[in-house]
N, C-alpha and C positions, 0 to 999 in steps of 0.2 A: 504494500500500500504506500510505503514511503516513496518509492520510485515514481508512482503515479502522481503523488502530491508535488514532488520536485519538478516533474515535467509539465504539470498543469501550470506551475509558476512560470516555467520557461515559455509556455504557450502564451501566457498573458503578456510577457515581454514582447512577443512577436506581434500579437494582434492589437496591443495597446501601446504603440510606439510613440516616439516623439512626433511632433506635428509635421516634420520634414520627411517622414518615412512612411511608406505604404506597403501593406502586406497583401499577398495573393493567397487565398484559401482554396484548396481543391481536395478531392478525395473520391472514394468509391465505396459503395455499400453492396455487398453480395449476400443474398439470402438464398439458402438451399434447403429443399425438403427432399429427403431421401427415403426410399422404401427398399427393404431387402429382407431376406430370410437368413437366420443364423443356421449353423449346422444341425441344431436340434429342432429345426422348423419354427423357432420363435420368430414372429414377425416384428421387425424393427422399423420405427418411423422417427428418426432424429431430424430436428430442425436446427439449422446452423445460420449464424449471422457473422460475417466477416466485415470489419470496418477498417478502412485505410484512410488516413487523414494527413494532409501536408499543408504547412503554412510557411511562407517565406517572403523575403523582399523581392523586388522586381529583378534584381541581378542574381538572385539565389546565392548571395554570399552567405546568408544565414538561412537555415532551413530547420523546421521542426517536423519530424515524421513520427506518426503514431499509428499503430495497428494492433488489433486484437480480435478475438473470436469468442463466440458464446454458443453453447449447444444445449438444447432442451429436448428430451425424449418424449414424444407424444404418446408412445406405447411403452413397451418394456425398455429397460436400460440397455444402451447400445454397447457398453464396454464392461464386460465381466461383472455385471450386477452391481456396479457402483452407482453413484448419485445420478438421478434423472437429469440433472443440469450441471454444467461445468463450463469453464471458460479460461482464457489465458491471455496475458499481455504478450504479444509476439515481439513488438519492438516499440520503443519510445525514446527517441534520441534527438539531440540537438547537433546539427552539423554546421561547421564553418568551412567554406572553401574560398581560397584566394585565387585570383586570376593570374598571379605570379607564381611560377614554378609548380603549378598544379598542387599546391599545398592544401591539406585538408585536416580537419580534426572532428572526431565524433565523440559524443559523451552521452551515455545512457545505456539502453538495451538495444542491441543491434546484432547483425550477422556479419562475421568477418570472412572474407574469401581472399586469402593471401598465401599463395604457394601451397604448403601442406595443410593449411587451415581452412576449414569450412565449419566455423564455430558460431555458437549462439551464446552471448555473454552480456553481463552487466558490467560496464567498465568504460574504458576510453581507448581510442585508436587515433593515430596520426600518421601522416606521410607527406613526402615532398620530393621533388626532383632536385638533383644535385648537379655539379659540374661533371663534364666528361661522360655524359650519358648515363650517370648513375641515378637510381631511384632507391629510396629507403622508406620503410613503413614499420610500425610497431603497434602492439595492442596488449592490453592486460585488463584483468578483472576477475569476476566470479562467474563460472560457467552456469548457464541456465539449463537445468536438467529436470526432467519430469518423473524421475524414479522416486522411491520411498526414502532414499538417503537424504540426510539434512545437508545444508550448504555450509555448515560450520567447518572451518579449516580448508575450504575449497578455494582453488585459485587456478588461473589460466593465463599464460602470457606467451608471447612469441613475436616474430617479425620476419621481414623479408628484405633482402638487398639484391638489386639487379643492375645489370649494365647492358646497354644496347647502343646500336648505331642506326638512327633513322629508320627506314623501312627494310633494313637488311637483317638484323638479328636482335634478340634480347635473351639473356640468360640470367636466371635468378636462383638464389639460395635462400632457404627458409627454415625456420625452427619453431617448434611448439613444445611447451612443457605444461602439464596439468597435474595438479595435486588434489587428492581427495582425502578429507580428514587429515590434512597436513602431511600425507604420505604420497610419495611419487606414484602417479597413476599412469601417465603417458608421457613419453618423450619421442618426438618424431622429427626427422630431418628430411628436407626435400630439395630436389633440383628440377627446375623447369626450363624449357628451351623453346624458342620460336625462331625459325630461320627461313628466310625467303631470298635466296640468291638471285632469282629471276622471277618475273611475273607468273610464269607457268610452273613454278615449283615451290612448294611450301612444306616445311617439316615442323611438326609440333610434338613435343615429348615431355614426359615428366617421370620422376623416380621418387618413391617414398621409402625411406629407411626407418624402421622401427628401432630406435635406440634402446628401448627397454628390453627387447628380446635379441638385440644385436643381429638383425636379419633384414634383408630386403623384403619389403611388403608388396610393392607394386612397381612395375615398370611398364610404361605405355608409350608407343610411338605411332604417329599418324603422318603419312606422306601422301601429298596430293600433287599429281602431275597433270598439267593441262589448265584450261582446255586447249587442245591442239585441233584447230578447226572445230569439230563437234565431238571430239573424244576426250574423256577425262578418266584418269586412273587414280585409284585410291588404295593405299596399302596400310594395313593395321597390324601392329604387334603388341601383345600384352602378356605379362607374366605376373601372377599373383599368388601369394601364400596366404591362405585363408586365416590361419590363427594370428598372423602378423598384421593383416590388413583389416579384418573385421573386428576391430576393437571398438569399445563404446565411445561414441562422440557426443557432443552436446546437441547434435541434430538428430540423433537416433540412439536412444538409451536402451533399446532392447537388443540383446545379443543376437547376432545373426544365427548363431548355432542352436538357438531355441526355436527357430522358425522353419517350417516346411515350405518347399516351393514346388510348383507344378512339374519341374524337371527332376525332382528327386522323390524317393519313396520315404523319406524321413528327414530329420534335421540335418543340416550341413555338417559334414565331418571337419573338425578344426584342423586335422592333419592333411587335408586335401590341398593340392597345388595345381594350378592351371597355367598352361602356356597356349596362347592363341595366336594364329597368324591368318590374315585374311586379305583378299584382293577383290576389288570391284572395278569393272570397266563399264562406262556408260556412254551412250551416243545420244546426242540431242538433235532433233529435227524440228525446228520451230517450237511448237507447243508440246511436242511429243518427246519422251525420253525412254530409251530402252537400255536395260542394264543386265549384266550377269555378275554373280558374286560367288565367292567360295571362302569358307572359313574352316580351319583345321583346329579342333579342340583336343588338347592332350592333357588328360587328367592323370595324376599319379595313382589315384585309387579307383575312380570310376572308369578308367580306360580312355581310349581315344574316340573321337567322333568327327565325321565330315558333314558339313552343312553347305549346300550349294543350290543354286537355282537361278531364276530370271524373273524380271518384272518389267511391265510396261506401264507408263503413266502419261496422262494427258492433263495439262494444266492451262486454264484460261483465267487471267487475272480478273476478268469481269464476271464470268459465269460459274467458276468452280473447277473441280478436278475429278478425275476418275482413274482407276488403275486395277491391274490384275497381277498377282504374284504367285509363282509356283516354286516350291522349295522341297528339298529332300534332306532328311537327317539320317545318317548311317552311323550308329554307334555300337558299342560293345554290350550295352545293357538295353533291355526291352523298352524302357521309357525313352530311349534315344534312337528308336527305329520307327520312323514315321514319315509320311508325306504330308505336306502342308499347302493349302490353297487359300488364297485371300482375294476378295473382290470388294471394292469400295467405290462409292459415287458421292460426290459432294456438289451441290448446286446452290447458286444464289439467284433468287428471283425477286428483284426489287428489294423489299424490306425483309424478305424471308430467306433463311439459311436452312438447307435440308442436307442430311448426311445419312447414308446407309452403308454399313460395314459388315461383312460376313467372313468368318474364318472357319475352315474345316481342317481337322487333323485326323488322318487315318493311320492308326498304329498297325504295324505288322503282326503283333501279338496282342491279345486282349490284356488290358491292365484293369484289375478289379472288375472284370466282367464287361468292360467297355472297350470297343475297338475303334469307334468313331467319336471324336469329340468336336464340338462346334460352339461358336458364339455368334449371335446375331444382334446387332445394335442399330437402333434408329434414333436420330436426334434432329431436333428442329428448333429454330430460334426466330423471333420476330422483334424488329426494332419499333417500339411504340413511339419513340422520338430519338433524336440524336444522342440523348443521354440515358434513355431507359430501354432495356432489352429484356425480354422474357424468353424462356426456353424450356424444353422438356426432352429428356433422354429415357430410353427404355432398352434394357439388355437382357437377353435370355441365353443361358449357357448350360452345356452339359459336358462333363469330362470325367475322367476316372476317379476324381476326388469329390465331385458334387453331382448327385443324380439330377438335380434341377437347381439352377441358380438364377433367380429373377431379381432384377434391380430396376428401380425407376427413380428419376431424378428431375425435380422441378427447380428452376432457378430464376431469380430476379436480380438484375444488375442495374444499379443506378449510379451514374457519375455526376458529381456536382463540383462547381467551382464558383468562387466569388472574387472577382478582381476589383480591387479598390484603386481608384485613380489617385495619383500623387496630388497633394494640395497645390493649388495654384499659387504662384509667387505673389507677394503683396503688391497692390496697385501702386504705380508711381505717382507721386504728387505732382500736380501741374505747377510749373514754374511761372513766375510773373514775366509779362512781356516788357 
């Protein structure tokens, strides 16, 4: 509650400024009503409200950004039988940005994305450009976590330094250190790279090192060549160690090893390691794009798998898009032996947006008595005005893990803004002739 009080005061500073300063207020309200069934056939009907609010001066030198959400269950509790209503403050921070050297400072609750960090914290962050193409940034505070542990003795800090040359390259080094109950919880080091020697070649890469376990957690590289006339080539490489990479972060406090996924028959094995290499070639002919792709998955425990196929897509900036994709997965386990077919159509008719998406997966061998899994989704939206839009989605699915999965989604999006004009300068007094 104290953080809300502090930033309410900051908001008053922004919207009740001196007479020579004017503020712009803008934001968005998103209201969602969802229907779905739990695995025990319980029907759930949660109502969500997300509010995003911004207030700043004309030059955006100072900005106050506030965002939060609230949920109320109209039927049974949606989350493990807990309270029928809950909410959270997602962010509430004051930002200062200077036109000189891209300097900035954030104070409050915000998300940090700097090198190895993708963190949610209450604290401060700052950064600036230096000489010689160097950039530096740092952050620190208390991590925002939604688990049952208290925040006493918790801390999180880190930073990033990088050096680059114009549009040619940039390389960065980053560090993160988190403590829980005053005990070391996470130590991570990172390297990131962007390199573009010519317009038709771009390399993006990153490496994450888990200093707590003294092991490489993740290495990823993406190489794009083209377009050459209408041909573009994309190459991907990734290596990940599950136990070193899937550690608790402030953005996801549930351990990945407790969760089941559609591609596995149980929780993730923390001793699993994956190496992936992939290639995609695409040809563009006006509004039509045709591509073929291949990915090689090499798991230490689950074995290897090959995923390959082709897709064709048509995109029109005014009317929408459509596409067809055919893929094959050949793996050593039965849940990675299937053919996949997808068809989608999206159209815009004046104020109406319509989308239909169908996915069919045919397994070589039955899994839990199911050999064909499918998902069909329909979505529509209508713009009541330039600032108000309503929409509805419905999805029906059947797979080896759900005999029937029905979901419906209603949404109302309202954008608002209030621009205040700067006060007029005082009138000049008429002089005597």
